[in-house]
N, C-alpha and C positions, 0 to 999 in steps of 0.2 A: 379559253378565250380571255383576253385581257379585260380587266375590270372596267376600264374607261369605254370599251366597245360594247359593254352591256349597259353601262350607265348613260350613254349618250342617246339611247333610244328605248324609252320605257312607256308601255301602254297598259292601262288597267280598264277592263270592261266588266259590266254586269248586264246580263241579258238572258233572253229565252231562246233555246234551241228551236228553230222553226222546221227543220226537215232532217231526214236521215243523212248521215255523212256520205260524201261522194269521194271516191279515191282521187287523189291529186297527183302524187308522185312517190318515188322510192329513193332513199338515200342510204347507202351502205347497208342495204338489206332491211332497212326499217321503212314501213309504209306510213304515209301521211295522208290525212283526209281533210276535206273542206266541209265545214258546216256553216250555215247562215245563222247569225245571232241577231235577234231583235233587241236593240238597245234604246231605252227611252230618253227623250230630251226633256227639258223643263216644260216645254209645250206638250201638246198631245201627239206630236209627230214622233215616229220611231225611225231610227237609223237601222237599216238592214246591212250588216257588215259580214264579210267573209272571214272566217277564222280557220287557220290550218292547225290541225291537232294530230299528234303522233298516235299511231295505233295503240301504243302502250297506255294512253290516257283515255281511250274511248270506251272501255268496258263499263263504266258507270254513268255514261251519258245517254239520255233518252230524249226523244222529241217532246217538247213542252216543258222541259226542265229549265229552271233558272240557275245559272252558274256564274261564277266569277272567273275572269281570265287575267293572268299576268303574262306579258310577253313583249313583242316588238312589232311596230308597224313596218312592213317590208315591201319591197318591189322587185320585180324581175321583168326582163324584156322577153315577150313572147313573139317569136318569129313566125310570120305567116307569108310565105313566098318572099317577095322583095320588101315587105313592110314589117315593121315591128310595133308592138303595142305594149305600153307600160301597164303591168298587172299588179294590183295592190291588194294586200291582205294582212291580217294580224296573225303573227306566228305565236302560238301559245307555248310558253315555257312552263306554266304552272296553272292548274285548275284549282280554284278555292271555293269555299262556300260563299254564297251571295250575302251581302250585308246592305240592307236597304237604307242605312244611315250614311252610306258613302256615295260620293259622286260616281255614277255608273259609267262615265266615259271620260277618261283623262289620258292624254298623251304628252310626253315631254321629250323633245329632241334637241340635240346639239349638233350642228353641222355647218355647211358652207353654202352660200348662195352660188348656184351653178348656172343661172340663166337670168337675163335682165328681167326685172319685175315688170308686170303689166298693170298699169294703173288706169282706172276708168271711173266714171260716175254713172249711176242709173238715171232713168228718166225722172225719178223722184229726188235726184241730187244726192243720192247716197254714195259715198266713196268706197271703192273696192280696189284691192290690189292682190294679184296672183303672183306667187313666188314659188320657184322650185328649189328645194333644199337637198343637198347631197349629204347623207349621213354615213360615215365610214362603218364598215362591218369587218369581222374577221375574214381571213383568207383572201385579203386584198379585194374585197367586194365593197360596194356601196349601195345604199338604198336611196332612190330618187323620189322624194315625197312632195307632192303638190300641196301648197298651203294657200289659204285665203285670209286676208285681213280686211277689217272694216273700219271706217271712221278715222280716228286718230292713229290707230295702228297702220292703216293703209297709207296715210300721209308719211308716217315715220319710216316705212321701208321702201317707198316708191323709188327712191334714188339709190338704193343699196347697190354696191359694186360687186361684180362677179369675184368670188374668192373671199368675200367678207365672212367672218364667222358669225353665226346666228344661233340664238337660244330661243326656243319656242315652247310655250305651254298652251294647250288647247284641247279640242276634242275631235274625233274622227267622225265625219258626216258623210252620208250617202246622198246622192242627188241624181235624179233621173233627167235625161235629156234626149232629144230626138236627133237622129243623124240620117241624112239623105244619102243613099247608096248610089253607085254609078248607074244602076238600072232605073233610077228614079224613085224607087220605093223608100219608105221612111220606116226606120226601126227605133225602138226605145232602148237606150242603154243606160247604165248606171255608172256614175263617176264617184270616186272616193277622194276625200281631201281632208286636210287638217284645218279646222276653223280656229283661228288664232284668238286667244284671250289675253295672253301676255307675251311680250317679245323683247329681246335685247339684242342689239346689233353692234358688233365690233367692226367699224368701218375700215380698219386697216386690213387690206387684202393679204391673205396668207397662202402659202403653198399647201395644197390639199390633195388627197387621194380620191379620185372619183372613177375608179375602174368599174365598168359595167359588169353585171352578172354574165 
């Protein structure tokens, strides 16, 4: 894999394994499993994040263990009938010992704006802007990563043009929300997104590769 395609999507997490691994998929004869990782924020809240781990790295992982993960924040489109859903998870490239002196949740991405930003204010007049970023990956694939900015960062990116190159540093957060189904019932789902702490935007739109998985 080209160096720049590893360097444009970097994630580092420290958290606690919450449950036994669940089989996710197989690629070229190698099995991959999903685990839920509880990652602390500066507040008392915990982000519960899905992490995909190769079977080769599972042998020393147990429920309740605190581990460090180096990898990438990735997406794929899950097809269900005529509908598709963007599924997000952290792909683990390396498992390391946890270090309580380090920030437990860091993500750095470099990609392209692929959808018009959505800017809004809350009833308490807090500024928010949602933006979808395409990050190129090997084998002509791209990861589509939802990001959210606040305050000055929200104002900075609200007029970003599709195709503009963007560099983001932040953290991955989980957020529960309620969705009303066609039969009228309401279910709780979890969304994952990058909460932006630093951002740099190249407003000159470039040609970019956003091939879906």
